[in-house]
C-alpha positions as CSV (number, residue, x, y, z in Angstrom):
1,X,0.0,-0.1,-0.1
2,X,1.0,3.9,-1.0
3,X,2.6,5.5,2.0
4,X,0.2,8.8,2.4
5,X,1.7,11.7,3.9
6,X,0.2,14.9,6.0
7,X,3.0,16.4,7.2
8,X,6.3,17.1,6.3
9,X,8.6,18.1,3.1
10,X,6.8,18.5,-0.3
11,X,9.5,16.2,-1.6
12,X,7.7,13.3,-0.2
13,X,5.4,13.5,-2.9
14,X,8.1,12.3,-5.3
15,X,8.9,15.5,-7.6
16,X,11.6,17.2,-5.5
17,X,11.4,20.4,-3.5
18,X,10.3,24.0,-4.9
19,X,12.4,26.9,-4.7
20,X,11.0,30.0,-2.7
21,X,9.6,32.4,-5.2
22,X,7.2,32.1,-8.4
23,X,9.8,32.9,-10.6
24,X,12.4,30.5,-9.3
25,X,9.8,27.9,-9.9
26,X,8.9,28.5,-13.8
27,X,11.2,25.5,-15.1
28,X,9.8,23.3,-12.3
29,X,6.1,24.0,-13.0
30,X,6.5,23.8,-16.8
31,X,4.2,21.6,-18.1
32,X,2.8,21.0,-15.3
33,X,-0.5,22.7,-16.2
34,X,-0.4,21.9,-19.9
35,X,-4.2,21.1,-20.7
36,X,-5.3,22.3,-17.7
37,X,-8.1,24.8,-16.9
38,X,-7.6,26.9,-13.8
39,X,-10.2,29.4,-12.2
40,X,-8.5,32.1,-9.9
41,X,-10.6,34.4,-7.8
42,X,-9.5,37.6,-7.1
43,X,-6.5,37.1,-10.0
44,X,-6.0,40.4,-10.8
45,X,-3.8,41.4,-7.5
46,X,-1.7,40.3,-5.0
47,X,-1.5,36.7,-4.2
48,X,-4.0,35.7,-6.9
49,X,-1.8,37.5,-9.3
50,X,1.2,35.8,-8.8
51,X,-0.9,32.7,-8.4
52,X,-2.1,33.5,-12.0
53,X,1.4,34.2,-13.5
54,X,2.6,30.8,-12.4
55,X,-0.4,28.7,-13.1
56,X,0.1,30.7,-16.7
57,X,3.7,29.5,-17.3
58,X,2.8,25.9,-15.9
59,X,0.9,26.0,-19.4
60,X,-2.8,26.0,-18.0
61,X,-4.9,28.2,-19.3
62,X,-6.4,31.0,-16.5
63,X,-9.9,32.3,-15.9
64,X,-9.1,35.7,-13.5
65,X,-12.4,36.6,-12.1
66,X,-12.6,39.4,-9.8
67,X,-14.4,42.9,-9.0
68,X,-12.5,44.9,-11.6
69,X,-12.6,44.0,-15.0
70,X,-10.3,47.1,-15.6
71,X,-7.9,45.5,-13.5
72,X,-8.2,42.3,-14.6
73,X,-7.4,43.2,-18.1
74,X,-4.1,45.0,-16.8
75,X,-3.1,41.7,-14.7
76,X,-4.0,39.4,-18.2
77,X,-2.0,41.9,-20.2
78,X,0.9,41.7,-18.2
79,X,0.9,38.2,-17.4
80,X,0.6,37.7,-21.6
81,X,4.0,39.7,-21.7
82,X,5.5,37.6,-19.5
83,X,4.7,34.6,-20.3
84,X,3.9,34.6,-24.1
85,X,1.6,32.5,-25.8
86,X,-0.4,32.2,-22.1
87,X,-4.1,31.9,-22.1
88,X,-5.9,34.1,-20.0
89,X,-9.4,35.2,-19.8
90,X,-11.8,37.5,-18.1
91,X,-14.8,37.4,-15.7
92,X,-16.6,39.7,-13.5
93,X,-16.9,38.0,-9.8
94,X,-17.8,39.9,-6.6
95,X,-17.8,37.0,-3.9
96,X,-19.9,39.2,-1.5
97,X,-22.8,39.2,-4.0
98,X,-24.5,36.0,-4.5
99,X,-26.0,37.1,-7.8
100,X,-22.9,38.0,-9.1
101,X,-21.7,34.4,-8.0
102,X,-24.9,33.1,-9.6
103,X,-23.6,34.9,-13.0
104,X,-20.3,33.3,-12.9
105,X,-21.1,29.8,-12.1
106,X,-23.8,29.7,-14.9
107,X,-21.2,31.5,-17.3
108,X,-18.7,28.5,-16.2
109,X,-21.5,25.3,-16.3
110,X,-20.0,24.0,-19.4
111,X,-16.1,24.5,-18.7
112,X,-14.1,21.8,-17.8
113,X,-11.9,23.4,-14.7
114,X,-9.2,21.5,-13.8
115,X,-8.0,23.9,-10.7
116,X,-10.2,26.5,-8.6
117,X,-8.3,28.5,-6.2
118,X,-10.6,30.5,-3.6
119,X,-8.2,33.7,-3.1
120,X,-10.7,36.6,-3.6
121,X,-11.0,38.1,-0.6
122,X,-11.0,41.3,1.9
123,X,-7.7,41.8,3.9
124,X,-8.4,45.6,4.8
125,X,-11.6,44.5,6.6
126,X,-14.0,47.4,7.9
127,X,-13.4,48.9,11.1
128,X,-17.1,48.5,11.9
129,X,-19.2,45.7,11.4
130,X,-20.8,46.3,7.6
131,X,-23.5,43.8,5.9
132,X,-23.5,42.8,2.3
133,X,-26.1,42.9,-0.4
134,X,-27.5,39.1,1.3
135,X,-27.7,40.2,4.8
136,X,-24.4,38.5,5.9
137,X,-21.4,40.0,7.5
138,X,-19.4,41.5,5.1
139,X,-16.1,39.9,5.6
140,X,-17.6,36.6,6.0
141,X,-19.6,37.0,3.1
142,X,-16.6,37.8,0.8
143,X,-14.1,35.7,2.1
144,X,-15.9,32.6,2.4
145,X,-19.7,32.4,1.7
146,X,-19.4,33.7,-1.9
147,X,-17.0,30.7,-2.5
148,X,-19.0,28.4,-0.8
149,X,-21.9,29.2,-3.1
150,X,-19.8,29.0,-6.2
151,X,-18.3,25.5,-5.1
152,X,-21.6,24.3,-4.6
153,X,-22.6,25.7,-8.1
154,X,-19.8,23.7,-9.5
155,X,-20.2,20.4,-7.4
156,X,-20.7,18.3,-10.6
157,X,-17.5,19.1,-11.7
158,X,-16.2,17.6,-8.7
159,X,-18.1,14.4,-9.2
160,X,-16.9,14.3,-12.8
161,X,-13.1,15.5,-13.0
162,X,-9.7,15.3,-11.0
163,X,-10.4,18.9,-10.2
164,X,-8.5,20.5,-7.2
165,X,-10.0,23.2,-4.9
166,X,-7.3,25.2,-3.3
167,X,-9.2,26.8,-0.4
168,X,-6.8,29.7,1.0
169,X,-6.9,29.9,4.9
170,X,-4.5,31.6,7.0
171,X,-1.5,31.9,9.5
172,X,-4.1,34.0,11.9
173,X,-6.1,31.0,12.4
174,X,-3.5,30.5,15.0
175,X,-3.5,33.3,16.6
176,X,-6.9,34.0,17.5
177,X,-9.3,31.0,17.6
178,X,-12.7,31.5,16.0
179,X,-16.0,31.5,17.9
180,X,-18.3,29.0,16.5
181,X,-21.1,30.4,17.7
182,X,-20.6,34.1,16.8
183,X,-19.6,33.1,13.4
184,X,-21.3,36.3,11.6
185,X,-20.0,38.7,14.5
186,X,-23.3,39.8,16.2
187,X,-21.4,40.9,19.1
188,X,-17.6,41.5,19.8
189,X,-16.9,42.5,16.3
190,X,-12.7,43.7,15.3
191,X,-11.7,44.1,11.9
192,X,-9.1,41.8,12.6
193,X,-11.6,38.9,14.1
194,X,-13.7,39.8,11.1
195,X,-10.7,38.3,9.0
196,X,-9.7,35.5,11.0
197,X,-12.8,34.2,11.5
198,X,-13.6,34.5,7.7
199,X,-10.4,32.6,7.1
200,X,-11.2,30.0,9.4
201,X,-14.3,29.1,8.0
202,X,-13.2,28.8,4.6
203,X,-9.5,26.5,5.6
204,X,-12.3,24.7,8.0
205,X,-14.5,23.8,5.0
206,X,-12.0,23.1,2.2
207,X,-10.3,20.6,4.6
208,X,-13.7,19.3,5.6
209,X,-14.7,18.9,1.9
210,X,-11.4,16.8,0.9
211,X,-12.5,14.1,3.4
212,X,-16.0,14.3,1.8
213,X,-15.1,13.9,-1.6
214,X,-13.4,10.5,-0.3
215,X,-16.6,9.3,1.0
216,X,-18.5,10.1,-1.9
217,X,-15.8,8.3,-4.0
218,X,-15.5,11.4,-6.3
219,X,-12.1,12.0,-8.3
220,X,-11.7,15.7,-7.2
221,X,-9.2,16.6,-4.1
222,X,-10.0,19.9,-1.8
223,X,-6.7,21.6,-0.1
224,X,-6.4,24.2,2.0
225,X,-3.0,26.2,1.9
226,X,-2.0,29.7,3.6
227,X,0.6,32.0,2.5
228,X,2.3,32.9,5.3
229,X,2.5,36.7,6.3
230,X,3.1,37.9,2.5
231,X,3.3,41.7,2.3
232,X,3.1,44.3,-0.9
233,X,6.5,45.8,0.3
234,X,8.7,42.7,0.3
235,X,7.1,41.6,-2.9
236,X,8.5,42.3,-6.5
237,X,7.6,45.1,-8.2
238,X,4.6,44.6,-11.3
239,X,3.5,48.1,-12.9
240,X,-0.1,48.7,-12.2
241,X,-0.3,45.6,-10.0
242,X,2.3,46.1,-7.3
243,X,4.0,49.6,-6.4
244,X,4.3,50.3,-3.1
245,X,5.8,53.7,-2.4
246,X,9.3,54.2,-0.8
247,X,7.8,54.6,2.7
248,X,5.9,51.3,2.2
249,X,8.8,49.7,1.2
250,X,11.0,50.8,4.2
251,X,8.4,50.4,6.5
252,X,7.7,46.2,5.4
253,X,11.7,45.9,5.1
254,X,11.2,46.5,8.7
255,X,9.5,43.2,8.8
256,X,11.8,41.0,6.6
257,X,12.6,38.6,9.7
258,X,9.2,37.2,9.8
259,X,7.3,38.3,6.5
260,X,7.8,37.6,2.7
261,X,6.7,38.7,-0.2
262,X,3.6,37.7,-2.3
263,X,5.3,36.2,-5.0
264,X,6.9,34.0,-2.4
265,X,3.4,33.3,-0.7
266,X,1.8,32.1,-4.1
267,X,4.1,29.3,-4.1
268,X,2.3,26.8,-1.7
269,X,-0.8,27.9,-3.7
270,X,0.8,26.8,-6.8
271,X,2.3,23.8,-5.8
272,X,-0.9,22.3,-4.1
273,X,-2.9,22.8,-7.7
274,X,-0.2,21.5,-9.4
275,X,2.3,19.0,-7.8
276,X,1.5,15.5,-9.5
277,X,2.2,13.8,-6.5
278,X,-1.0,14.9,-4.6
279,X,-2.5,11.3,-4.4
280,X,0.1,10.9,-1.9
281,X,-0.9,13.2,0.9
282,X,-3.9,12.2,3.3
283,X,-7.2,13.9,3.2
284,X,-7.2,17.2,4.8
285,X,-3.7,17.8,3.5
286,X,-2.7,22.0,4.3
287,X,0.4,23.7,2.7
288,X,2.4,26.5,4.2
289,X,5.5,27.7,4.7
290,X,7.7,25.8,6.8
291,X,8.3,28.7,9.4
292,X,4.9,29.6,9.7
293,X,5.2,33.4,8.2
294,X,7.8,32.5,5.9
295,X,9.8,30.1,4.6
296,X,10.0,27.0,2.0
297,X,6.3,25.1,1.4
298,X,5.7,22.2,3.5
299,X,2.7,20.1,4.3
300,X,2.1,21.8,7.7
301,X,0.0,21.4,10.9
302,X,-3.6,23.5,10.7
303,X,-5.0,25.1,13.7
304,X,-6.7,22.3,15.6
305,X,-9.8,23.9,16.1
306,X,-10.1,24.6,12.0
307,X,-10.2,20.9,12.1
308,X,-12.8,20.0,14.8
309,X,-16.7,19.3,14.7
310,X,-17.1,22.4,17.2
311,X,-16.0,24.7,14.3
312,X,-17.5,22.7,10.9
313,X,-20.9,22.2,12.3
314,X,-21.5,25.6,12.3
315,X,-19.4,26.2,9.1
316,X,-21.0,23.1,7.1
317,X,-24.4,25.2,8.2
318,X,-23.3,28.1,6.7
319,X,-22.3,26.3,3.6
320,X,-25.7,24.8,3.0
321,X,-27.5,28.0,3.7
322,X,-25.2,29.5,0.9
323,X,-26.6,27.0,-1.0
324,X,-30.3,28.0,-0.7
325,X,-30.6,25.2,2.2
326,X,-29.0,22.4,0.1
327,X,-26.1,20.4,0.1
328,X,-24.5,19.7,-2.7
329,X,-22.0,17.3,-1.5
330,X,-24.3,15.8,0.3
331,X,-24.0,11.7,1.3
């Protein structure tokens, strides 16, 4: 019986160790994405842009889905310049709006997706609690519920294809435990808590879905990733995409001992999406930097709460509500 790995070096999966930046891995990933189609939500900026760039360089066709079609167009044009012959498409998506999610779901109904990167979200969260157009706390709606509805609408593809869902968690889930009974933050709201809880929900759902797919005997995988502490001022400059001011560069450089650039934080995302050895991972695998906030990619341990039934039950109920009370991955 083939040994399965949950923790340890990515090299255990049989394809060596990735380098520490998207650009340094272009030769490694070359061809791994050939013939594949990848959807990257929020692929027009930050981690999403570098993820889309790396996937395009691997040979994959990339669909960038984001709120700003203008910024998506700029990202597409830049990737096409950096990766000649790449195939990039754009779709509009606001994950805080079910109507927008539904439009994208209908647009992709006839697509054959191989990779979905659930990346879009709010990082700079509101100081005061805000409610989105569908009545949910805005950060939770944007970072988790919109993705939950989109994934539900594409469930048939999980049944038919060896699709990989990559859900972006966060190192913050180790720093501030989520309150399973207060995920919508009707009380004790703070901007940081809103971000952390939304990421805990997505991380928990992603790992649980991987187990559910095994129970269903469906061929898809659902892999959670966290990018460490990845910040703009340590990222390489990209015109129109990442242009931090000298002051921001100086300020972020002061954090370089425990932070990294987004062109580094995207590596575990792309590795989970492309590594041919993923079948050697145990269900609920989680990828992130070796040193928590930065470093080479490893299979790491998620926070205990995001693996617990205590959090999973309310998160799964939120996912069901996001899909109009149904469970597209029901047993």
